[in-house]
Wavefront OBJ file of the C-alpha trace (Angstrom):
o trace
v -50.238 -43.491 -41.198
v -48.339 -45.810 -39.793
v -48.752 -49.509 -40.592
v -51.900 -50.936 -37.650
v -51.605 -53.680 -36.469
v -54.975 -55.251 -36.279
v -55.692 -57.408 -33.174
v -59.165 -58.454 -33.640
v -61.078 -58.262 -36.859
v -64.386 -57.771 -34.858
v -63.800 -55.083 -33.244
v -64.987 -51.662 -34.563
v -61.588 -49.152 -33.330
v -59.942 -52.052 -35.247
v -62.116 -51.479 -37.895
v -61.877 -48.240 -38.147
v -58.377 -48.250 -38.230
v -58.577 -50.657 -41.538
v -60.824 -48.222 -43.033
v -58.960 -45.226 -42.200
v -55.432 -47.012 -43.991
v -57.479 -48.209 -47.245
v -58.405 -44.785 -47.524
v -55.473 -43.294 -46.821
v -56.040 -40.614 -43.136
v -53.083 -39.911 -42.160
v -54.571 -38.746 -38.732
v -57.369 -41.300 -37.155
v -59.605 -39.662 -34.614
v -57.722 -40.098 -31.597
v -60.973 -41.157 -28.689
v -61.342 -43.611 -32.050
v -57.963 -45.132 -32.251
v -57.421 -46.131 -28.675
v -61.337 -47.463 -27.786
v -60.582 -49.565 -24.625
v -64.235 -51.240 -24.229
v -65.021 -52.773 -27.164
v -68.268 -53.896 -26.382
v -69.751 -49.385 -25.744
v -68.812 -46.599 -28.513
v -69.585 -42.987 -27.508
v -69.325 -40.592 -30.472
v -69.316 -37.250 -29.870
v -70.497 -35.931 -33.622
v -69.612 -32.559 -33.665
v -65.760 -34.016 -33.108
v -65.722 -35.971 -36.215
v -64.642 -34.712 -40.020
v -66.723 -35.690 -42.642
v -62.981 -38.516 -43.907
v -63.998 -39.572 -40.754
v -67.387 -40.571 -40.991
v -66.920 -42.276 -44.187
v -64.215 -44.541 -42.372
v -66.658 -44.238 -39.486
v -70.110 -45.827 -41.737
v -67.996 -48.727 -43.349
v -66.167 -50.042 -40.149
v -69.722 -50.053 -38.562
v -71.197 -52.370 -41.084
v -67.910 -54.825 -40.270
v -68.068 -54.617 -36.588
v -69.993 -57.661 -33.997
v -68.978 -56.479 -31.120
v -70.461 -53.493 -30.055
v -73.452 -54.092 -27.674
v -74.016 -49.987 -26.849
v -73.401 -46.992 -29.530
v -73.885 -43.404 -28.767
v -73.656 -41.053 -31.714
v -74.888 -37.478 -29.409
v -74.261 -33.689 -30.560
v -73.453 -31.172 -27.665
v -74.469 -28.375 -30.171
v -76.919 -26.151 -28.504
v -80.563 -26.663 -29.111
v -82.393 -23.919 -30.119
v -83.614 -24.191 -33.297
v -81.753 -27.589 -33.955
v -83.462 -28.647 -37.222
v -82.678 -25.697 -39.102
v -79.266 -26.199 -38.691
v -78.808 -28.201 -40.887
v -78.034 -26.931 -43.827
v -80.398 -29.372 -46.321
v -77.798 -28.009 -49.408
v -75.149 -29.642 -48.831
v -75.517 -33.168 -50.396
v -72.147 -34.273 -51.545
v -68.877 -35.288 -49.866
v -67.446 -32.675 -51.443
v -69.459 -29.959 -50.244
v -69.665 -31.212 -46.448
v -65.734 -30.810 -46.796
v -66.429 -27.013 -47.943
v -69.276 -26.021 -44.953
v -67.338 -24.149 -41.482
v -68.697 -25.923 -38.788
v -69.745 -29.794 -37.855
v -70.017 -32.222 -40.624
v -73.155 -33.800 -39.001
v -75.019 -30.773 -39.954
v -74.998 -31.444 -43.541
v -77.742 -33.301 -45.281
v -75.525 -36.010 -46.469
v -73.215 -36.821 -43.686
v -76.636 -36.927 -41.525
v -78.694 -38.897 -43.239
v -75.298 -41.186 -44.586
v -74.752 -41.660 -41.198
v -78.586 -42.422 -39.982
v -78.746 -45.588 -43.138
v -75.711 -46.486 -42.221
v -76.676 -47.594 -38.341
v -79.814 -48.716 -39.539
v -77.895 -51.656 -41.905
v -75.228 -51.644 -39.532
v -77.795 -53.068 -36.707
v -79.786 -55.445 -39.826
v -77.026 -57.655 -39.692
v -77.283 -60.476 -38.034
v -73.339 -60.879 -36.531
v -74.716 -57.515 -35.121
v -74.782 -57.317 -31.247
v -76.135 -54.092 -30.814
v -78.666 -54.017 -27.466
v -78.024 -49.998 -27.397
v -78.963 -47.574 -29.126
v -79.057 -43.638 -28.673
v -78.498 -40.990 -31.165
v -78.628 -37.575 -30.228
v -78.656 -35.763 -33.321
v -80.930 -33.128 -35.134
v -83.162 -36.121 -37.156
v -85.756 -33.782 -39.351
v -88.616 -35.795 -40.524
v -87.183 -37.008 -43.727
v -83.593 -38.547 -41.899
v -86.875 -40.562 -39.110
v -88.284 -41.725 -42.553
v -84.565 -43.134 -42.826
v -84.272 -44.113 -39.769
v -87.543 -46.344 -39.776
v -87.896 -48.026 -42.477
v -85.204 -51.035 -41.580
v -85.266 -50.487 -37.429
v -87.615 -52.866 -37.200
v -85.402 -55.682 -38.155
v -82.900 -54.675 -35.288
v -84.384 -57.985 -33.825
v -81.660 -57.561 -30.959
v -82.271 -54.207 -29.967
v -83.885 -53.675 -26.534
v -82.916 -49.848 -25.590
v -83.892 -47.357 -28.176
v -83.113 -43.700 -26.583
v -83.814 -41.049 -29.154
v -83.822 -37.869 -26.308
v -82.990 -34.397 -27.304
v -83.060 -35.057 -31.430
v -86.503 -32.874 -31.525
v -88.251 -35.054 -33.806
v -91.678 -33.479 -33.159
v -95.127 -35.363 -33.742
v -94.440 -35.976 -37.593
v -90.133 -37.485 -37.139
v -92.158 -39.600 -34.240
v -95.356 -41.131 -36.485
v -92.301 -42.950 -38.210
v -90.420 -43.707 -36.069
v -93.833 -45.226 -33.857
v -94.803 -46.423 -36.892
v -91.333 -48.672 -37.068
v -91.861 -49.618 -33.272
v -94.904 -51.728 -33.904
v -93.283 -54.099 -35.102
v -90.697 -54.633 -31.917
v -92.346 -55.802 -29.447
v -89.121 -56.836 -27.190
v -88.124 -53.463 -26.803
v -87.395 -52.726 -23.348
v -86.239 -49.052 -22.304
v -87.519 -46.305 -25.170
v -85.934 -42.613 -24.136
v -87.639 -39.616 -26.316
v -86.934 -37.118 -23.872
v -86.513 -33.338 -24.774
v -88.175 -34.390 -28.762
v -90.644 -31.500 -28.846
v -93.170 -33.976 -29.263
v -97.329 -33.047 -27.954
v -100.712 -34.995 -27.729
v -100.751 -36.311 -31.200
v -97.134 -38.029 -29.904
v -98.553 -38.987 -27.060
v -101.355 -40.852 -28.879
v -98.747 -42.668 -31.277
v -96.851 -43.252 -28.512
v -100.218 -45.129 -26.923
v -100.827 -47.242 -30.155
v -97.765 -48.143 -30.239
v -97.559 -49.470 -26.065
v -101.119 -52.099 -27.200
v -99.791 -53.293 -30.138
v -97.475 -54.163 -28.025
v -99.298 -55.296 -25.824
v -101.665 -57.763 -28.027
v -98.333 -59.023 -29.438
v -97.111 -60.292 -26.004
v -100.475 -61.437 -25.269
v -100.947 -63.933 -29.050
v -97.136 -64.757 -27.764
v -98.921 -66.099 -24.269
v -101.416 -67.763 -25.015
v -99.264 -69.685 -28.133
v -96.842 -70.907 -25.253
v -100.274 -72.008 -23.508
v -101.164 -74.078 -25.899
v -102.022 -77.840 -24.606
v -102.998 -76.522 -21.238
v -100.829 -74.597 -19.944
v -101.705 -71.475 -17.849
v -101.663 -68.779 -20.289
v -98.946 -65.648 -18.444
v -97.155 -62.521 -20.521
v -93.503 -63.580 -19.220
v -92.259 -60.428 -17.641
v -88.718 -61.178 -19.248
v -90.669 -59.416 -22.713
v -92.489 -55.954 -23.104
v -91.171 -52.372 -22.398
v -90.403 -51.582 -19.399
v -89.469 -48.462 -19.544
v -90.827 -44.978 -21.192
v -89.484 -41.645 -21.179
v -90.935 -38.558 -21.916
v -88.862 -35.423 -20.300
v -88.747 -32.147 -21.096
v -91.579 -32.111 -23.252
v -93.745 -29.493 -22.663
v -96.647 -30.241 -25.659
v -98.283 -32.890 -23.421
v -99.214 -31.029 -20.965
v -102.697 -32.393 -19.330
v -104.330 -33.617 -21.966
v -101.354 -35.965 -22.603
v -101.048 -37.217 -19.185
v -104.182 -38.342 -19.312
v -104.192 -40.066 -22.451
v -101.387 -42.320 -21.150
v -103.099 -42.656 -17.935
v -105.877 -44.150 -19.747
v -103.889 -46.327 -21.892
v -101.401 -48.032 -19.870
v -104.137 -48.655 -16.542
v -103.840 -52.691 -17.717
v -100.526 -52.657 -18.722
v -98.356 -55.325 -16.746
v -95.002 -54.522 -18.502
v -94.376 -51.218 -18.083
v -92.411 -50.707 -14.550
v -91.274 -46.560 -15.461
v -92.872 -43.651 -16.678
v -91.238 -40.737 -16.660
v -92.848 -37.127 -17.531
v -90.707 -34.376 -15.685
v -91.003 -31.070 -17.559
v -93.878 -31.530 -19.446
v -96.021 -28.726 -18.420
v -98.317 -30.920 -16.573
v -100.991 -29.677 -13.918
v -102.674 -31.344 -10.531
v -105.559 -32.212 -13.610
v -102.922 -34.416 -15.448
v -101.232 -35.434 -12.222
v -104.441 -36.393 -10.446
v -105.333 -39.082 -13.418
v -102.022 -40.604 -13.736
v -102.630 -40.963 -9.806
v -105.661 -42.516 -10.536
v -103.952 -45.202 -12.552
v -101.467 -46.192 -9.598
v -104.821 -47.308 -8.375
v -105.558 -49.703 -10.862
v -101.648 -50.665 -12.336
v -99.685 -51.976 -9.521
v -96.776 -53.000 -11.615
v -95.442 -49.429 -11.985
v -92.494 -48.884 -10.193
v -91.413 -45.109 -11.262
v -94.059 -42.376 -12.119
v -92.183 -39.652 -12.370
v -94.313 -36.517 -12.862
v -91.604 -33.935 -10.843
v -90.508 -30.301 -12.471
v -93.857 -29.805 -13.036
v -96.765 -27.358 -11.655
v -98.189 -30.138 -9.208
v -98.823 -29.281 -5.591
v -96.371 -31.185 -3.204
v -99.830 -33.132 -1.881
v -100.191 -34.378 -4.890
v -96.394 -35.548 -6.428
v -96.868 -37.093 -1.751
v -99.876 -39.100 -2.520
v -98.249 -40.168 -5.998
v -94.824 -41.337 -3.600
v -97.197 -42.782 -1.128
v -98.953 -44.716 -3.686
v -96.067 -45.851 -4.973
v -94.482 -47.139 -1.734
v -98.038 -49.053 -1.333
v -97.198 -52.925 0.648
v -98.962 -54.578 -2.813
v -96.603 -52.757 -5.221
v -93.357 -53.046 -2.978
v -94.719 -56.985 -3.360
v -94.748 -57.021 -7.016
v -91.510 -54.530 -7.130
v -89.176 -57.068 -5.515
v -91.313 -60.920 -7.519
v -90.504 -57.991 -10.270
v -86.686 -59.290 -13.051
v -86.235 -56.167 -14.353
v -85.593 -53.041 -11.004
v -86.209 -49.494 -12.097
v -83.754 -46.433 -10.544
v -85.316 -42.642 -10.684
v -83.736 -40.309 -13.509
v -82.011 -37.213 -11.523
v -84.253 -34.469 -11.449
v -84.295 -31.610 -13.704
v -84.547 -28.435 -12.699
v -84.815 -26.554 -15.604
v -87.155 -29.068 -17.095
v -90.327 -27.141 -17.918
v -88.952 -24.206 -19.237
l 1 2 3 4 5 6 7 8 9 10 11 12 13 14 15 16 17 18 19 20 21 22 23 24 25 26 27 28 29 30 31 32 33 34 35 36 37 38 39 40 41 42 43 44 45 46 47 48 49 50 51 52 53 54 55 56 57 58 59 60 61 62 63 64 65 66 67 68 69 70 71 72 73 74 75 76 77 78 79 80 81 82 83 84 85 86 87 88 89 90 91 92 93 94 95 96 97 98 99 100 101 102 103 104 105 106 107 108 109 110 111 112 113 114 115 116 117 118 119 120 121 122 123 124 125 126 127 128 129 130 131 132 133 134 135 136 137 138 139 140 141 142 143 144 145 146 147 148 149 150 151 152 153 154 155 156 157 158 159 160 161 162 163 164 165 166 167 168 169 170 171 172 173 174 175 176 177 178 179 180 181 182 183 184 185 186 187 188 189 190 191 192 193 194 195 196 197 198 199 200 201 202 203 204 205 206 207 208 209 210 211 212 213 214 215 216 217 218 219 220 221 222 223 224 225 226 227 228 229 230 231 232 233 234 235 236 237 238 239 240 241 242 243 244 245 246 247 248 249 250 251 252 253 254 255 256 257 258 259 260 261 262 263 264 265 266 267 268 269 270 271 272 273 274 275 276 277 278 279 280 281 282 283 284 285 286 287 288 289 290 291 292 293 294 295 296 297 298 299 300 301 302 303 304 305 306 307 308 309 310 311 312 313 314 315 316 317 318 319 320 321 322 323 324 325 326 327 328 329 330 331 332 333 334 335 336 337 338
């Protein structure tokens, strides 16, 4: 590899190139070596070799400028978790495997651990994290062991990671200590009613923490008020058919009095008129929600129209205009319920 001139030692690109030079990697991955936005990094995980993962993990622990980090596998998700070779626990073994290195236990656990360590640094600027990887319960446990200390993180997406109910249990337990999260995306994560119950507990826990903060700020006779600038504003659970009507009813009951949430996405969750009616009843109490998306479910046009009209009610529109966070509707996924 030719000698590199490093423009800013805080940029991921320059940290990565320096690690490549130190490790004598002659051909750095092009899309990493030519990164143009120092604040945003999207990594197609399937295209990265073992040696590059070593350099990447080291670079993540040194860079200071990334605000958005995405590590995504495009591999088909059918039976995803079983595709990970659990027998490969060394760098040598990972180099010997055909196919994407990220589908070995060694690389997958190293990447998850390194990401968490990177977020925990006080120098980290990362506010948004998206991992779309085959995160089995062991990886979820590794992820949860330190993520609660990532105080700057605002948006977390595990969309498409197939974490399942057991994996999400570890994640939700860790997120209870992170009331400043703005957006959570657990779409296409193979979740069922047990996960909904965990999420409900998480939302209630955040509500209690925020209420405590509000009362502390009201000391010396100031009126208690939960600031609309903090708290979970969007929860996306699309394409989790295990949620069903029971999960929809539990969500409706849990967020009836929530004043932070602005968007709830439930496309393709196998919800019928029964569950959608419970969510419609939620809108009669909760005036903060701007988006309630139950499309791509087994819901009649009449109920969908009723939900839409409730969202467009004059009182709710007036509340939306005052909100600091404006929530947009996500694109419709036609195959969501399949």
